[in-house]
N, C-alpha and C positions, 0 to 999 in steps of 0.2 A: 553547565548545561550541555546537553548533547542533542543534536538533530540527526535522526537516523532514517530520514526519508527525503532525499534530495535528488533532483534531476538536473543534469548538466546539458549543454548544447548537443551532446551525443543523442539525447532523446529528441525525437523529431518534433514533439509538441512543446519543447522548452525554448527559452530565449537563446539566441545565438551568442549573446554575451555571457551566458551562464557557464563560465569555465571553472575548472577546479580552483585555479588561483584566485579568481574573483570571489568565490564562496569563502575561501580561507581568509581573505582580507576582511570580508564582512563578519565572519565568525570572530575574528580577533576584536573587532570594534564592538561586538555584542557581548564579549566575555565568554564565548562558548569554549568548552574544554576539548571537544572532539567533534568530528563530522563523519557521517557514513553516507557515501554516494551510492545511489540505488537507481541507476537508469533502467529504462524499460527493456523487457524481452518478452514479446508476445509472439508465439508461434502460430502461423496461419491466422493473422489478425483480420477482422472484418473491415477495419478502417484502412483505406489505402495509404494513409500517411505513414503507417508502421510496417508496410510490406517489405521494405528494404531494411533488414535487421542491422543492428549495431555490429561492427566488427570487433568482437570482444578481445581478440588477440591484440589489435592496435590500441584498443581502449585501455587494457591493463598495462601495456607498455607505457602509455602516456601517464596513467595513474601512478605507476611506480616511479617515474621520473619526478613527478610533483611531490610524491611522498618523501623523497630523499631530503628535500629542503623545506618541507612544511614545518612551521613553528608549533603546530598543534598536531596531535595524532589524527590521521585520516584513515578510514577503513573502506575496504572494497566490498560493496554490496550490489544487489540487483533486485528489481521488482519483476517478478515473473507472473504473467497472467495465465490463469488456469482455463483450459478447455478440455473436455473429456476425450475428444478424438486425438489429442496430441499428448496425452499424459505420459507415455513412454519417452517421447522426445523431451519433455520437460525434465523428467528425472535424469536423463542422460546429460542434458545441458548443465544442470546444477552440479553434477558430479565432475564435469569436465574442467571447471575453473575453480580457483582457490577463493571462493567468496567467503567473507567473514560474517555476512548478514544477508539473509534471503527473505524478502517480503513476498508472500504468496497472496495474490489478489484475484478478483474476478472482474474482468472488463467486458467480456462478451458472453452472451447467452443465446443458445440455439444458433450459434455461428452468426449472430447479429450484434450490431454495435448499439450500446446504450446511448452514446452521445447523440446519434442521429435519430433516436427514438423509434427506430424500425422495430426493435424487439417488442415494444409496448402495443403495437397495433393489434386490435382484436382481443385484447386482454383487459380484464378488470384490474383495478388496483391490487386487490388481494391476490389474484392469480399471478400477476407479474412479480410481486414482492415474494410470494411463496416460492416461485421458481428460483429467484435469486438466492434466497436463504438456503434452499435445499442444494443449490449448486455450490455455495460456500462450504456447506457441510461435506459434500462429496469431495471437494478439493482438499480439505483438511484430512479427511480419511484416506485419500488416495496418495497424496504427495508426502514424502517423509522428510527430505532434507531441506526444510525451511526453518526460519527463525521465528517469524511473527506473521500474523494474518493482517493484511492491510485494509484500511478504511472499511471495516465491516459496517454495514448499513448505510453506505453512501448512495445507494440507488435512487433516493428521492432527488438527488442533484439533477438527474437527467430525465426523470419521469414526468409525464404530463399529469401527475397526481400530486397531492400533498404528502406530507410525511406519513410513515407507516404507524399502525396501531401496535404498540409493543405487546399488549395482552393477546391480540389476535395471533401473533406469530411466536408467542412465548415458548411453545413446545419445541419448535425447530431451533430457536435461538438457544435454548437450554442444551440441545443436542450439540450445537456448534461449540458452545463454551466448554461443555464436558469433554468434547473431542480434543480441544486445545489443551485442557488440563491433563488428560490422559497421556497425550503425546509430549507433554512438557514444553509446549510452544507458548509464545507470548501473544498477547492481544495488543495491537497497535492503538495508541491514542493519536488520531490524525486530526490536526487542527485546521485543515483546509475546509472542514465543514462549517466553520464560522462564517465563511464567505456567503454561502447560500442558505444553509439551514440554521445559522446562528447558534451552532453547537458543534462540539467535537464529534468525530466518528469513533466509536459508536456513541449512542445517546446515553445519558446518565443511568437510566434503568438497566441497561445492558451491563455497564461497568459494575454497578452495585450487585447485580445478579452473579457476575463472574466472581467477584470477591466472596459472595455468599456461598458459592459452590466450591470455593477453595482455591480459586485462581490467584496467582501471586505475580506472574510475569507480565510486565508491560514494556513496550517501547514507545518512544515519543517521536513523531515526525510532522514536519510542516508540509510535506509534499510540495516543496518549493520547485517551481519550474522557471523561476527568475531569482536572481541574487537578492533583490529587495524583499523577497518573501521568506528568506531564511528565518526560522524560528518564529514565524508569524503566529500570533495569538497564543503563544505559550503562556503568557501571563493570565490568559482567560481560563486555563484549565483549572478545574476545582481540585487542587491537589489534596485537599482534606478528605477526598473520597478514598484515597489509596492508603 
């Protein structure tokens, strides 16, 4: 097994005990064959916790030291948050470093944080979710050098609404999936959704539609921010779907 979405203590929202070495030790106990570390990089983040960016020069130096003695393969990745007004900076950042795996995600909308629910104020459920999906589509069409799109349809986690109606948003979701297929990018199966929505991100209807449209590339990530969460809920993925 491989976990391709992992956050270490370098990410400000992760456990201080979440070191490269601690994850590797846990991976060996779980029988994992490789790990991909994907700490956060959000340019001009709305949330104050992330306003001091990771020093990726120091990060990569630390990573490479650990890699020399790691008993399993470890890979250098990153999770990049898309925002329209910093799209050029995102492209430049990805090109600057030798990342093997780049997760493209949407964490902020209209320069507002989803976590604090500021974005949702004054919007209906349908309006808010439509903006989110259209921003995901824009991100995929705008950014080139990424590997996989992260936690598609995770927005209900922070919304003051229930889960979205797939049929209502099917047209824009089809556009998203077709854009991934056209650019030969992967769709991430993110198991952190089992914590709140009791499902993976994205939901089953989206995965089946991706396959129906010809999509073949998947990555699997726990989105762990603590060592104990490495590979969480992987056993709950309906692998017979793929």
